[in-house]
C-alpha positions as CSV (number, residue, x, y, z in Angstrom):
1,M,52.7,29.9,140.7
2,L,50.9,26.8,139.6
3,D,51.9,27.2,136.0
4,E,55.6,26.7,136.8
5,I,57.0,23.4,135.6
6,H,60.4,22.0,136.6
7,T,61.8,18.8,135.2
8,G,64.9,16.7,136.0
9,G,66.2,13.3,136.6
10,C,69.2,11.1,137.3
11,Q,72.4,10.9,135.3
12,C,71.5,7.7,133.4
13,G,67.9,8.6,132.6
14,A,66.3,5.7,134.4
15,V,64.5,8.1,136.8
16,R,62.9,11.3,135.7
17,F,60.6,13.7,137.5
18,R,58.3,16.7,137.0
19,V,57.3,19.3,139.6
20,D,54.2,21.3,138.8
21,G,54.1,24.5,140.9
22,S,56.5,26.8,142.7
23,L,59.6,25.5,144.4
24,G,60.2,26.3,148.1
25,D,63.3,27.2,149.9
26,A,66.6,26.2,148.2
27,S,69.5,25.5,150.6
28,I,72.7,23.6,151.2
29,C,73.2,21.3,154.1
30,H,76.7,20.7,155.5
31,C,75.7,17.9,158.0
32,R,77.7,14.8,157.9
33,M,74.7,12.7,156.9
34,C,74.1,14.9,153.8
35,Q,77.8,14.9,152.9
36,K,77.8,11.1,152.9
37,A,74.5,10.9,151.0
38,F,75.8,13.1,148.2
39,G,79.4,12.0,148.4
40,S,80.2,15.7,148.4
41,F,81.1,18.7,150.6
42,Y,77.4,19.4,151.1
43,A,73.9,18.7,149.8
44,P,72.2,21.3,147.6
45,L,68.4,20.8,148.0
46,V,65.2,22.6,147.2
47,S,61.9,22.0,148.9
48,I,58.9,21.3,146.7
49,R,56.4,22.5,149.4
50,D,52.9,22.4,147.9
51,A,54.0,21.7,144.4
52,K,53.1,18.4,142.8
53,L,55.9,15.9,142.3
54,T,55.4,13.2,139.6
55,W,57.9,10.5,138.7
56,T,57.7,10.4,134.9
57,R,60.1,7.6,134.4
58,G,61.0,5.0,137.0
59,A,61.2,5.9,140.7
60,P,64.0,6.3,143.2
61,K,65.1,3.6,145.5
62,K,65.0,4.6,149.1
63,F,67.5,4.5,152.0
64,R,66.4,5.3,155.5
65,S,69.2,7.4,156.8
66,S,67.7,8.1,160.2
67,N,64.5,7.4,162.2
68,F,62.8,10.4,160.4
69,V,64.4,10.7,157.0
70,E,64.5,8.7,153.8
71,R,66.7,9.5,150.9
72,G,65.9,8.6,147.3
73,F,68.5,7.8,144.6
74,C,68.7,6.1,141.2
75,A,69.3,2.4,141.8
76,D,71.0,2.2,138.4
77,C,73.5,5.1,138.5
78,G,73.4,6.2,142.1
79,T,72.4,9.9,141.5
80,P,71.0,11.4,144.8
81,L,67.5,12.6,144.2
82,T,65.4,13.2,147.3
83,Y,65.5,14.1,151.0
84,E,62.1,13.0,152.5
85,A,61.3,14.1,156.0
86,P,58.0,14.5,158.0
87,D,57.9,18.2,157.0
88,G,58.1,17.4,153.2
89,I,60.3,16.4,150.3
90,A,63.3,18.2,148.9
91,L,64.9,17.4,145.6
92,A,68.6,17.6,144.7
93,I,69.2,20.8,142.9
94,G,71.8,19.3,140.6
95,A,69.2,16.7,139.4
96,F,67.0,19.4,137.8
97,D,67.3,20.1,134.1
98,H,68.0,23.8,134.8
99,P,69.8,23.9,138.2
100,E,71.2,27.3,137.3
101,T,67.7,28.7,138.1
102,I,67.6,27.4,141.7
103,A,70.0,29.4,143.8
104,P,70.4,28.4,147.5
105,K,69.3,31.0,149.9
106,L,70.5,29.5,153.2
107,Q,72.7,26.9,154.8
108,W,72.0,24.2,157.3
109,G,74.2,21.9,159.4
110,I,77.1,24.3,159.6
111,E,78.5,22.3,162.5
112,G,79.6,19.8,159.9
113,K,80.9,22.4,157.4
114,L,84.3,21.3,156.0
115,P,86.9,24.0,156.8
116,Y,87.9,24.6,153.2
117,V,84.4,25.0,151.7
118,D,84.4,28.8,151.9
119,T,87.7,29.1,150.0
120,I,86.8,26.9,147.0
121,A,85.9,29.9,144.9
122,T,89.5,31.2,145.3
123,L,91.1,28.1,143.7
124,P,92.4,28.3,140.1
125,A,89.5,27.6,137.7
126,N,89.8,25.8,134.3
127,H,87.4,24.5,131.7
128,T,87.0,20.7,131.5
129,L,88.8,20.4,128.2
130,A,91.7,22.5,129.3
131,D,93.5,19.4,130.6
132,T,93.9,17.4,127.4
133,N,97.7,17.1,127.8
134,A,97.4,15.4,131.2
135,A,94.2,13.6,130.3
136,P,94.3,13.1,126.5
137,F,91.1,11.0,126.6
138,L,89.1,14.2,127.2
139,K,89.3,15.2,123.5
140,D,87.5,12.0,122.5
141,L,85.1,12.0,125.4
142,V,81.5,11.0,124.5
143,S,78.9,11.5,127.2
144,Y,76.3,8.8,127.8
145,Q,74.6,11.0,130.4
146,H,70.9,11.6,129.9
147,P,70.3,15.1,128.3
148,D,68.8,17.9,130.4
149,H,65.3,17.4,128.9
150,D,62.6,14.8,128.7
151,T,63.0,12.1,126.1
152,D,60.5,9.5,124.9
153,H,63.0,6.7,125.0
154,W,66.3,6.3,126.8
155,P,68.9,5.3,125.9
156,E,68.4,6.6,122.4
157,R,68.0,3.9,119.8
């Protein structure tokens, strides 16, 4: 739908984006290149297909990770933002303001899948603030992360 609007950005707020239109396929990629690019077990990405992408604050810096692909990231905080290939652009799902609305539907690069990824959901689960005895600084933690919505100015004055 053309009336869909999706926004997001990096952790520090130096780069923000807006997608006008429907998002395409959401997936995770387990290939080693994506693991390195995200510093994680896999890369959660969503294609923007025919939607219109606008950088509303700043723009990503690019790294050419192969002869066909560039990856965009925030030069200030390092947040992974884009996967840009000849067949289109995909955005990092975690960079959206509402990532909970973008569920991956398929997996790629399973030859690089780490052997423990499928069992992560079986690990003991705790809330962030549950560890204040071992990490007492958590009770006084103040986030400097950009909020999950557009702001006129950032950082706030």
